[in-house]
C-alpha positions as CSV (number, residue, x, y, z in Angstrom):
1,X,-31.4,-27.6,-26.7
2,X,-28.7,-30.4,-25.5
3,X,-31.8,-32.8,-26.0
4,X,-32.2,-31.5,-29.7
5,X,-28.1,-31.8,-30.1
6,X,-28.1,-35.3,-28.7
7,X,-30.7,-36.9,-30.9
8,X,-29.2,-34.6,-34.4
9,X,-25.6,-36.4,-33.1
10,X,-25.6,-39.7,-34.6
11,X,-23.9,-41.4,-37.6
12,X,-21.1,-41.3,-39.5
13,X,-21.1,-37.6,-40.0
14,X,-21.4,-37.1,-35.9
15,X,-18.1,-39.8,-35.4
16,X,-16.1,-37.6,-38.2
17,X,-16.4,-34.0,-35.8
18,X,-16.2,-35.9,-32.8
19,X,-12.5,-37.8,-34.3
20,X,-11.8,-33.7,-35.9
21,X,-12.0,-32.3,-32.3
22,X,-11.0,-35.1,-30.8
23,X,-7.0,-34.8,-32.3
24,X,-6.3,-31.6,-31.0
25,X,-7.0,-31.8,-27.5
26,X,-5.3,-35.0,-27.8
27,X,-2.1,-33.6,-29.1
28,X,-2.5,-30.8,-26.3
29,X,-2.8,-33.2,-23.4
30,X,0.1,-35.1,-24.8
31,X,2.1,-31.7,-25.1
32,X,0.9,-30.7,-21.5
33,X,2.1,-33.6,-20.1
34,X,5.7,-33.8,-21.9
35,X,6.1,-29.8,-20.8
36,X,6.3,-29.1,-24.7
37,X,5.8,-25.4,-25.1
38,X,5.0,-24.9,-20.9
39,X,6.5,-21.5,-19.1
40,X,10.1,-21.5,-19.3
41,X,11.5,-21.8,-15.4
42,X,14.5,-19.9,-14.8
43,X,15.0,-21.5,-11.1
44,X,13.1,-23.6,-8.7
45,X,13.6,-23.2,-5.2
46,X,13.0,-26.4,-2.8
47,X,10.2,-27.5,-5.7
48,X,8.7,-24.2,-6.1
49,X,9.1,-22.8,-9.9
50,X,10.0,-19.6,-10.5
51,X,8.9,-18.6,-14.2
52,X,11.0,-16.3,-16.9
53,X,7.6,-14.4,-16.9
54,X,7.6,-13.5,-13.5
55,X,10.8,-12.7,-13.4
56,X,10.6,-10.3,-16.6
57,X,7.4,-8.4,-15.0
58,X,9.9,-8.3,-11.3
59,X,12.9,-7.0,-12.9
60,X,10.6,-4.3,-15.1
61,X,9.2,-3.2,-11.8
62,X,12.7,-3.0,-10.6
63,X,13.8,-0.6,-13.3
64,X,10.3,1.3,-12.9
65,X,11.0,2.0,-9.4
66,X,15.1,2.9,-10.0
67,X,14.4,5.3,-12.9
68,X,11.3,7.0,-10.6
69,X,13.7,6.7,-7.4
70,X,17.0,8.4,-9.2
71,X,15.3,11.3,-11.7
72,X,17.7,12.7,-13.8
73,X,20.6,10.5,-12.1
74,X,19.2,7.5,-14.1
75,X,21.9,5.6,-15.9
76,X,20.6,2.8,-18.1
77,X,24.6,1.5,-18.5
78,X,24.8,1.1,-14.6
79,X,21.9,-1.4,-14.7
80,X,22.5,-3.3,-17.8
81,X,19.9,-6.1,-18.2
82,X,21.1,-9.1,-17.7
83,X,23.3,-8.0,-14.6
84,X,19.9,-6.3,-13.0
85,X,17.8,-9.8,-14.1
86,X,20.4,-11.8,-12.3
87,X,20.1,-9.5,-9.2
88,X,16.4,-9.5,-9.2
89,X,16.2,-13.2,-9.3
90,X,18.8,-13.8,-6.5
91,X,16.0,-11.7,-4.6
92,X,13.1,-13.5,-6.2
93,X,14.8,-16.8,-4.6
94,X,15.4,-15.4,-1.2
95,X,11.6,-14.3,-1.3
96,X,10.6,-17.7,-2.1
97,X,12.7,-19.7,0.5
98,X,11.8,-16.5,3.0
99,X,8.0,-17.2,2.2
100,X,8.7,-21.5,2.6
101,X,10.2,-21.0,5.8
102,X,7.2,-18.3,7.3
103,X,5.0,-20.7,5.8
104,X,6.3,-23.5,7.6
105,X,6.1,-21.6,11.2
106,X,2.6,-20.5,10.6
107,X,3.1,-16.6,9.6
108,X,-0.1,-15.2,8.2
109,X,-1.3,-12.1,7.2
110,X,-4.7,-11.3,6.8
111,X,-6.7,-9.7,3.8
112,X,-7.8,-6.8,6.0
113,X,-4.2,-6.2,6.1
114,X,-3.4,-6.7,2.7
115,X,-6.4,-4.3,2.1
116,X,-5.0,-1.4,4.4
117,X,-1.6,-1.6,2.8
118,X,-2.9,-0.9,-0.5
119,X,-5.6,1.9,0.9
120,X,-2.5,3.5,2.7
121,X,-0.3,3.5,-0.6
122,X,0.4,7.0,-1.8
123,X,0.9,6.0,-5.4
124,X,-2.5,4.7,-5.9
125,X,-3.9,7.6,-4.6
126,X,-5.8,10.8,-5.7
127,X,-6.0,13.7,-3.7
128,X,-5.4,12.1,-0.6
129,X,-7.9,8.9,-1.3
130,X,-7.5,5.6,-3.0
131,X,-8.3,6.0,-6.4
132,X,-9.4,2.6,-7.9
133,X,-8.3,3.2,-11.3
134,X,-5.0,5.2,-10.6
135,X,-4.6,1.8,-9.1
136,X,-5.5,-0.8,-11.8
137,X,-3.9,1.5,-14.4
138,X,-0.2,1.4,-12.4
139,X,-1.0,-2.5,-12.4
140,X,-1.6,-2.6,-15.9
141,X,1.5,-0.8,-16.9
142,X,3.9,-3.1,-14.5
143,X,2.0,-6.1,-16.2
144,X,0.1,-7.6,-13.1
145,X,-3.3,-7.8,-12.1
146,X,-5.0,-6.8,-9.1
147,X,-5.1,-10.6,-7.8
148,X,-1.2,-11.1,-8.6
149,X,-0.4,-7.9,-7.0
150,X,-2.3,-8.3,-3.6
151,X,-0.8,-11.9,-3.8
152,X,3.2,-10.9,-4.2
153,X,2.3,-8.0,-1.5
154,X,0.7,-10.7,0.6
155,X,3.6,-12.9,0.4
156,X,6.3,-9.5,1.0
157,X,4.4,-8.7,4.4
158,X,4.6,-12.2,5.5
159,X,8.9,-11.7,4.7
160,X,8.6,-8.6,6.4
161,X,7.0,-10.5,9.3
162,X,9.7,-12.9,9.9
163,X,12.7,-9.9,9.4
164,X,10.8,-7.9,12.2
165,X,10.7,-11.0,14.6
166,X,14.7,-11.8,13.8
167,X,15.6,-8.2,14.4
168,X,13.4,-7.4,17.4
169,X,15.1,-11.1,18.7
170,X,18.1,-8.8,19.4
171,X,19.7,-7.5,22.8
172,X,22.4,-5.1,23.7
173,X,24.2,-6.0,26.6
174,X,25.8,-2.2,28.5
175,X,29.3,-3.9,27.7
176,X,28.4,-3.5,23.7
177,X,27.0,-0.6,23.8
178,X,30.2,0.6,25.9
179,X,32.3,-0.7,23.1
180,X,30.3,0.6,20.0
181,X,30.6,4.4,22.0
182,X,34.3,3.7,22.4
183,X,34.9,3.2,18.9
184,X,32.4,5.5,18.1
185,X,33.9,8.4,19.3
186,X,37.7,7.1,18.6
187,X,39.5,10.3,17.2
188,X,42.8,9.4,15.5
189,X,46.3,11.5,14.8
190,X,46.5,11.8,10.5
191,X,48.6,12.8,8.1
192,X,48.1,11.9,4.5
193,X,50.3,12.8,1.1
194,X,48.8,12.3,-2.4
195,X,51.1,10.8,-5.8
196,X,49.0,12.2,-8.6
197,X,48.3,8.8,-11.3
198,X,49.1,11.7,-14.1
199,X,53.1,12.3,-13.1
200,X,53.1,8.4,-13.9
201,X,51.4,8.7,-17.1
202,X,53.3,7.6,-20.2
203,X,52.1,8.0,-23.6
204,X,53.9,4.8,-25.2
205,X,51.5,2.6,-27.4
206,X,49.8,0.1,-26.1
207,X,50.0,-3.3,-28.1
208,X,47.6,-4.7,-30.2
209,X,47.3,-8.1,-28.3
210,X,46.8,-5.7,-24.9
211,X,44.2,-4.0,-26.8
212,X,42.5,-7.0,-28.1
213,X,42.8,-8.9,-24.7
214,X,40.9,-6.1,-22.8
215,X,38.4,-5.5,-25.3
216,X,37.4,-9.4,-24.9
217,X,38.0,-9.5,-20.6
218,X,35.7,-6.4,-20.4
219,X,33.2,-6.7,-23.4
220,X,30.2,-5.5,-20.9
221,X,31.7,-1.9,-20.6
222,X,31.6,-1.4,-24.4
223,X,27.9,-2.2,-25.0
224,X,25.4,-0.1,-26.9
225,X,21.9,0.0,-24.3
226,X,19.2,-1.6,-25.5
227,X,17.0,1.0,-27.9
228,X,13.3,1.7,-29.7
229,X,11.7,3.7,-32.2
230,X,8.3,4.8,-30.5
231,X,5.2,5.5,-33.0
232,X,2.9,7.3,-30.1
233,X,0.1,9.9,-30.2
234,X,-0.3,12.7,-27.4
235,X,-3.6,14.2,-26.1
236,X,-2.8,16.7,-24.3
237,X,-5.5,19.4,-23.0
238,X,-3.5,22.3,-23.1
239,X,-3.6,22.0,-27.0
240,X,-6.9,21.0,-27.0
241,X,-7.9,24.2,-25.3
242,X,-6.0,26.1,-27.9
243,X,-8.0,24.8,-30.7
244,X,-11.3,25.5,-29.4
245,X,-13.3,28.9,-30.7
246,X,-15.4,30.8,-28.9
247,X,-17.4,34.2,-30.0
248,X,-17.3,37.4,-28.4
249,X,-20.9,37.5,-28.1
250,X,-21.3,33.9,-25.8
251,X,-18.3,35.6,-23.6
252,X,-20.6,38.6,-23.2
253,X,-23.1,36.9,-22.7
254,X,-21.4,34.9,-19.9
255,X,-20.2,38.6,-18.5
256,X,-23.7,39.7,-18.3
257,X,-24.7,36.5,-16.1
258,X,-22.1,36.8,-13.6
259,X,-20.8,40.2,-13.6
260,X,-20.2,40.0,-9.6
261,X,-17.0,37.5,-10.5
262,X,-15.1,40.9,-12.0
263,X,-16.7,43.7,-10.0
264,X,-14.0,45.4,-7.2
265,X,-16.1,46.1,-3.6
266,X,-15.4,49.5,-2.1
267,X,-12.1,49.8,-0.3
268,X,-10.6,52.5,2.2
269,X,-7.3,54.0,3.4
270,X,-8.0,53.6,7.5
271,X,-5.4,54.5,10.0
272,X,-6.2,54.5,13.6
273,X,-4.8,54.7,17.3
274,X,-5.4,52.0,19.9
275,X,-5.1,51.9,23.6
276,X,-5.1,48.4,25.2
277,X,-7.8,47.1,27.9
278,X,-7.1,43.9,29.5
279,X,-9.4,41.1,29.1
280,X,-10.1,40.6,32.9
281,X,-10.2,44.7,33.6
282,X,-13.1,46.4,35.2
283,X,-15.3,48.7,34.2
284,X,-13.5,51.4,36.5
285,X,-10.0,50.6,34.6
286,X,-12.3,50.3,30.7
287,X,-13.2,54.0,31.9
288,X,-10.2,54.8,32.8
289,X,-8.6,53.9,29.0
290,X,-12.1,55.5,27.7
291,X,-10.9,58.5,29.5
292,X,-6.9,58.8,28.5
293,X,-8.2,58.0,24.6
294,X,-10.5,61.1,24.7
295,X,-8.1,63.1,25.4
296,X,-6.1,62.1,23.0
297,X,-9.1,62.7,20.4
298,X,-9.0,66.3,21.8
299,X,-5.6,66.8,21.1
300,X,-5.9,65.5,18.0
301,X,-8.9,67.7,17.6
302,X,-6.8,71.1,18.1
303,X,-4.6,70.4,15.6
304,X,-2.1,67.9,16.4
305,X,-0.9,65.5,13.1
306,X,-2.8,62.4,13.5
307,X,0.1,60.1,12.5
308,X,3.0,61.7,15.2
309,X,0.0,61.7,17.8
310,X,-0.1,57.4,17.0
311,X,3.5,57.1,16.7
312,X,3.7,58.3,20.2
313,X,0.4,56.8,21.8
314,X,-0.4,54.2,20.0
315,X,-0.6,50.6,21.9
316,X,-0.3,48.6,18.4
317,X,2.6,47.7,17.6
318,X,1.9,46.8,14.0
319,X,0.9,50.4,12.7
320,X,2.3,52.9,15.4
321,X,5.6,53.4,13.8
322,X,3.6,53.9,10.3
323,X,1.8,57.0,11.9
324,X,-1.1,54.1,12.6
325,X,-2.0,53.4,9.2
326,X,-3.5,50.1,7.8
327,X,-2.9,50.4,4.4
328,X,-6.3,50.1,2.0
329,X,-9.3,47.6,3.6
330,X,-11.8,46.2,2.3
331,X,-15.3,45.6,4.3
332,X,-15.4,42.6,6.3
333,X,-11.6,42.1,7.1
334,X,-11.4,43.8,10.7
335,X,-13.2,43.7,13.6
336,X,-16.8,43.7,13.3
337,X,-17.0,46.4,15.4
338,X,-14.4,48.5,13.9
339,X,-15.1,47.3,10.4
340,X,-18.9,49.0,10.9
341,X,-16.9,52.4,12.2
342,X,-14.7,52.4,9.6
343,X,-17.4,51.7,6.7
344,X,-19.6,54.5,8.1
345,X,-17.0,57.3,8.2
346,X,-16.9,60.5,6.2
347,X,-13.4,61.0,4.7
348,X,-11.0,62.9,6.6
349,X,-13.3,62.7,9.8
350,X,-12.1,61.6,13.4
351,X,-14.6,59.0,15.1
352,X,-15.1,59.2,18.8
353,X,-13.3,56.3,20.8
354,X,-14.5,52.9,19.4
355,X,-14.4,50.1,21.8
356,X,-13.4,46.5,20.6
357,X,-12.0,43.3,22.1
358,X,-8.5,44.8,21.9
359,X,-9.4,48.0,23.8
360,X,-10.3,52.0,22.2
361,X,-9.0,53.2,18.8
362,X,-9.3,56.4,17.2
363,X,-10.2,55.6,13.9
364,X,-9.8,58.1,10.8
365,X,-10.5,57.4,7.0
366,X,-8.0,59.0,4.6
367,X,-9.5,57.7,1.3
368,X,-12.4,55.9,0.2
369,X,-11.9,54.1,-3.1
370,X,-15.4,53.3,-4.6
371,X,-16.7,50.0,-5.9
372,X,-15.9,49.5,-9.4
373,X,-16.7,46.7,-12.3
374,X,-14.0,45.4,-15.0
375,X,-14.8,46.3,-18.0
376,X,-15.3,43.4,-21.1
377,X,-12.4,44.1,-22.6
378,X,-10.5,43.9,-19.4
379,X,-12.1,40.5,-18.7
380,X,-12.6,38.8,-21.6
381,X,-9.7,37.2,-22.5
382,X,-9.3,35.9,-19.0
383,X,-13.3,34.2,-19.7
384,X,-11.6,32.6,-22.9
385,X,-9.2,31.1,-21.6
386,X,-11.2,29.5,-18.7
387,X,-14.0,28.8,-21.7
388,X,-11.3,27.2,-23.2
389,X,-10.1,25.0,-20.7
390,X,-13.4,24.0,-19.5
391,X,-14.4,22.3,-23.0
392,X,-11.1,21.3,-23.3
393,X,-11.1,19.1,-20.3
394,X,-14.5,17.4,-21.3
395,X,-13.4,16.8,-25.1
396,X,-9.8,15.1,-23.4
397,X,-11.8,12.9,-21.1
398,X,-14.1,11.6,-24.1
399,X,-10.9,11.6,-26.5
400,X,-9.4,9.5,-23.9
401,X,-12.0,6.6,-24.0
402,X,-12.4,6.7,-27.9
403,X,-8.6,6.5,-27.7
404,X,-8.3,3.9,-25.6
405,X,-10.7,1.6,-27.2
406,X,-9.9,1.9,-30.3
407,X,-6.0,1.6,-29.7
408,X,-7.0,-1.9,-27.8
409,X,-9.0,-3.0,-30.7
410,X,-6.4,-2.6,-33.4
411,X,-3.3,-3.3,-31.1
412,X,-0.7,-3.6,-34.3
413,X,-1.1,0.1,-35.4
414,X,-1.6,3.5,-34.4
415,X,-2.9,4.9,-37.5
416,X,-6.9,3.8,-37.2
417,X,-6.8,6.1,-33.9
418,X,-5.0,8.7,-35.2
419,X,-7.4,8.9,-38.3
420,X,-10.4,8.8,-36.0
421,X,-9.9,11.3,-33.5
422,X,-7.6,13.7,-35.7
423,X,-4.6,13.0,-33.7
424,X,-0.9,13.7,-35.4
425,X,0.8,10.0,-35.5
426,X,4.3,11.1,-34.1
427,X,7.5,9.2,-34.1
428,X,10.7,9.1,-31.9
429,X,14.3,9.0,-32.7
430,X,16.0,6.1,-30.8
431,X,15.8,6.3,-27.1
432,X,16.8,4.3,-24.6
433,X,15.2,3.1,-21.0
434,X,16.2,6.3,-19.7
435,X,13.5,8.0,-22.1
436,X,13.7,10.6,-24.3
437,X,13.0,14.3,-25.0
438,X,9.3,15.8,-23.5
439,X,6.5,13.3,-22.6
440,X,9.1,10.5,-23.4
441,X,10.8,11.1,-20.5
442,X,8.6,10.2,-17.9
443,X,9.0,6.8,-16.3
444,X,5.9,5.6,-16.9
445,X,5.9,6.1,-20.4
446,X,9.1,4.4,-21.3
447,X,8.7,2.1,-18.6
448,X,5.5,0.9,-20.9
449,X,7.7,1.3,-23.9
450,X,10.1,-1.7,-23.2
451,X,7.7,-3.8,-21.4
452,X,7.0,-7.2,-23.0
453,X,3.2,-6.5,-23.8
454,X,4.6,-3.6,-26.0
455,X,8.2,-4.8,-26.5
456,X,8.0,-8.5,-27.4
457,X,4.1,-8.9,-28.2
458,X,4.6,-5.4,-30.3
459,X,1.2,-4.4,-29.1
460,X,-0.2,-1.0,-28.5
461,X,0.3,0.5,-25.4
462,X,-2.8,1.0,-22.4
463,X,-3.3,5.0,-22.5
464,X,-0.9,6.1,-20.1
465,X,-1.3,9.1,-18.0
466,X,2.3,10.3,-17.0
467,X,1.1,13.0,-14.9
468,X,-2.4,13.0,-14.7
469,X,-2.7,16.2,-12.4
470,X,-1.5,17.9,-16.1
471,X,-4.1,16.0,-18.0
472,X,-1.8,14.8,-20.5
473,X,-2.5,10.9,-21.8
474,X,-0.1,9.0,-24.7
475,X,-0.7,5.7,-26.4
476,X,2.6,4.1,-28.1
477,X,3.5,1.4,-29.7
478,X,7.5,-0.5,-30.8
479,X,7.9,0.5,-34.5
480,X,11.9,-0.7,-34.7
481,X,13.8,-2.5,-31.9
482,X,17.7,-2.5,-31.0
483,X,19.3,-4.6,-28.8
484,X,21.7,-4.1,-26.6
485,X,25.5,-5.0,-28.3
486,X,28.8,-4.9,-28.1
487,X,30.5,-1.9,-29.6
488,X,32.8,-3.1,-32.3
489,X,36.7,-3.4,-31.3
490,X,37.0,-0.4,-34.2
491,X,34.3,1.9,-32.1
492,X,36.3,1.2,-28.8
493,X,40.1,1.1,-29.4
494,X,41.3,4.6,-28.8
495,X,38.9,4.7,-25.6
496,X,40.8,1.0,-24.2
497,X,44.1,2.4,-24.8
498,X,43.5,6.0,-22.7
499,X,41.9,3.2,-20.3
500,X,45.2,0.6,-20.0
501,X,47.9,4.3,-20.1
502,X,45.9,5.1,-16.9
503,X,46.0,2.0,-16.0
504,X,49.5,1.7,-16.0
505,X,50.1,4.9,-14.7
506,X,48.0,4.3,-11.5
507,X,50.0,0.5,-11.0
508,X,53.5,3.0,-11.1
509,X,51.9,5.2,-8.8
510,X,50.6,2.2,-6.1
511,X,54.5,0.8,-6.5
512,X,55.8,4.4,-5.9
513,X,53.3,4.7,-3.1
514,X,54.5,1.1,-1.3
515,X,57.8,2.0,-1.9
516,X,56.9,5.5,0.2
517,X,55.4,3.5,2.4
518,X,58.2,1.3,3.5
519,X,60.2,4.1,4.4
520,X,57.6,5.6,6.7
521,X,57.1,2.4,8.8
522,X,61.5,2.7,8.8
523,X,60.8,6.4,10.7
524,X,61.7,8.1,7.6
525,X,60.0,11.4,7.1
526,X,57.5,12.6,4.8
527,X,59.7,15.1,3.2
528,X,62.5,12.2,2.7
529,X,59.8,9.5,1.2
530,X,57.8,11.9,-1.0
531,X,60.0,14.7,-1.0
532,X,57.7,16.4,-4.0
533,X,54.1,15.6,-2.1
534,X,52.1,18.0,-0.2
535,X,51.5,16.4,3.2
536,X,47.9,17.1,4.8
537,X,48.6,17.0,8.9
538,X,45.0,17.0,10.3
539,X,45.9,16.1,13.8
540,X,42.8,14.3,15.7
541,X,40.1,13.5,13.2
542,X,36.9,11.7,13.8
543,X,35.3,9.1,11.9
544,X,32.5,12.0,10.0
545,X,34.9,14.5,8.7
546,X,34.0,15.4,5.4
547,X,36.8,17.5,4.6
548,X,38.6,14.2,3.8
549,X,38.5,12.3,1.0
550,X,36.3,8.9,2.0
551,X,38.6,6.5,1.3
552,X,41.3,8.4,3.0
553,X,38.6,8.4,6.0
554,X,37.8,4.7,5.7
555,X,41.5,3.3,5.6
556,X,42.4,5.9,8.7
557,X,39.9,4.1,10.3
558,X,41.0,0.6,9.1
559,X,44.6,0.6,10.0
560,X,45.8,-1.1,13.3
561,X,46.2,1.0,16.0
562,X,50.1,2.2,16.1
563,X,52.5,0.6,19.1
564,X,54.0,3.4,21.1
565,X,56.5,5.7,19.1
566,X,55.8,3.9,15.9
567,X,52.9,4.7,12.8
568,X,51.0,2.7,10.9
569,X,50.6,3.3,7.3
570,X,48.8,1.9,4.1
571,X,47.6,3.0,0.9
572,X,44.6,3.7,-0.8
573,X,43.7,4.6,-4.3
574,X,41.2,7.6,-5.0
575,X,38.0,8.4,-6.9
576,X,40.0,10.0,-9.5
577,X,42.8,7.1,-9.7
578,X,45.3,9.0,-7.9
579,X,47.0,7.4,-4.7
580,X,47.0,8.5,-1.4
581,X,49.5,7.2,1.6
582,X,48.1,7.4,5.1
583,X,50.1,7.5,8.0
584,X,48.5,6.9,11.8
585,X,50.3,8.0,14.8
586,X,47.9,7.7,17.8
587,X,44.4,6.4,18.3
588,X,42.4,7.8,21.1
589,X,39.1,5.7,22.1
590,X,35.7,7.7,22.8
591,X,34.1,7.9,26.0
592,X,31.3,5.5,27.2
593,X,29.0,7.8,28.4
594,X,29.1,10.9,25.8
595,X,27.2,14.3,26.7
596,X,25.4,15.0,24.2
597,X,23.9,13.0,21.3
598,X,21.2,10.1,21.1
599,X,20.1,8.7,24.6
600,X,21.4,5.5,25.9
601,X,18.0,3.8,25.1
602,X,17.6,4.9,21.5
603,X,21.3,4.0,20.9
604,X,21.0,0.5,21.9
605,X,18.0,0.6,20.0
606,X,19.9,1.3,17.0
607,X,22.8,-1.1,17.6
608,X,19.8,-3.6,18.1
609,X,18.4,-3.2,15.0
610,X,22.0,-3.6,13.1
611,X,22.5,-6.7,14.6
612,X,19.6,-8.2,14.1
613,X,20.1,-7.3,10.1
614,X,23.3,-8.5,10.4
615,X,21.6,-11.9,12.1
616,X,18.9,-11.7,9.8
617,X,21.6,-11.5,6.9
618,X,23.1,-14.7,8.2
619,X,19.9,-16.6,8.6
620,X,19.2,-16.0,5.2
621,X,22.6,-17.4,3.9
622,X,22.1,-20.4,6.0
623,X,18.5,-20.8,4.2
624,X,20.1,-20.4,0.7
625,X,23.3,-23.1,1.9
626,X,20.2,-25.9,3.0
627,X,17.7,-25.3,0.3
628,X,17.8,-27.1,-3.0
629,X,18.1,-24.5,-5.8
630,X,18.0,-25.4,-9.6
631,X,19.1,-21.7,-11.6
632,X,18.4,-21.7,-15.7
633,X,20.4,-19.8,-18.1
634,X,18.3,-16.2,-17.7
635,X,17.6,-15.3,-21.0
636,X,17.4,-11.2,-22.1
637,X,15.2,-9.5,-24.5
638,X,18.7,-9.4,-26.9
639,X,18.1,-13.1,-27.0
640,X,14.6,-13.4,-27.9
């Protein structure tokens, strides 16, 4: 075939074709050479490029991980896109530096180690075993190919090697361990009082200029979140089961084919009396127990009530108090010897002594409940639900495959898939990255909605199974997109005025607290320095006292130790905006050898890890100072 092409590629027509083909290739080559249209680069680290695509993918991964980790507590307002991308970029720069250093000092990770890490990851498992389909689907949701993920994982593992090496190199001396124990066990004589900011609040008008200045300085606080409207299709096995039509004739055939499922075997109400025989008893000892139980049997036959004799004589702690009753049993539950006798006795007849591995029994059957078969009417709906579920599951997998294919083949609309499969095309209201209601609340669904492929590319998503065990799948596309934007000043003016009033009240409380602190340092009493305050005098407290507000506890153990006869005083702002005045009058160090708690070895290991991590963080900081890092402006989806 190539020879035929060569023979016909002659004359002016062939050269025209060659010229037409060459022009676009030449232009493409020039464009590539000049860098026009190349992948945007957000940073360079020692010459290694970090692309905007990689940053977007990693930021999306970080958001999905945060959403799954925090669950209902996830608030997208706390993870504004620009700030999140900046933090992720910082992390990527650190990882790039780590990888560079690790490679230069010869650290490596084998293919087998990467493989074992993937196989052990629970997110990639189904029924406790690695599932390739789950693995590939989860990676697609994050915009990663297996090769990209495995290379990313390899880099993380190499970086972890360096972390372990640095942290593991730290040693703790006995003096350092002693210092730690003295500080960890330290107790401080503490008292504090709270100045409510509300006592200093004023309703005086806030000037327009001040409101405007606050608005301009804190614009990010008034940003409405990025939101989307979605078109989506839901495939739910529960809904498919509702639509299944199954006739009574078919259900009756199934009932008659397998009636054993609906039968109830014979049951017996049994009571017994037990005299135990030790496992190592010889024949003489066993015969003595047998004679003893035989005498008890004679007493029952003579007219004594079985339940009264069992309460006084039986050595079975579980049934003696119940008059020997074992309740209702089915065949095969009890010891084989006991079982055979119990299901052979006529009702009301007392057995001969029966020897089992526990000892000697007297058995009596108080009631025989004959076997029974549930009627067709009793099990009809149970059968219907079972068959409906089976058919729905089969249909779910069939429709799921077809839905994924049609959505992929027509990536710009879900209507063809809805028409072909008979599904209802649903529309959502505006939803943010924290999700909507129902199936749209699941992190995997919202993660797909805000992925580059769906949000930026405006393509249909892959088939998403939020919880595979529920057998429910979703395909979605973005119908409308509203970028994050700062709310207009008129909309937030009252909020700003309220915030400024609270800020003024807090500043006034801090000023009053500062005056009280100066008085307390001069030896003035609490009642004189803060006449209306309620003083909490706690005595000597430790670092872990949870009844004290965290800011109070933190400042109390940060203030300098007071000189004898004086007090160390300071102020802190509580989470609700109130101001606390804190006084420490005495510091008592802990002992070097606590009588309880972690062993010296485990304490030393914990301290070594903490100090090693501090050393590692210092090493990272030094690496960043020495590295050549170039940053470009970071774009968000609102810039697109």
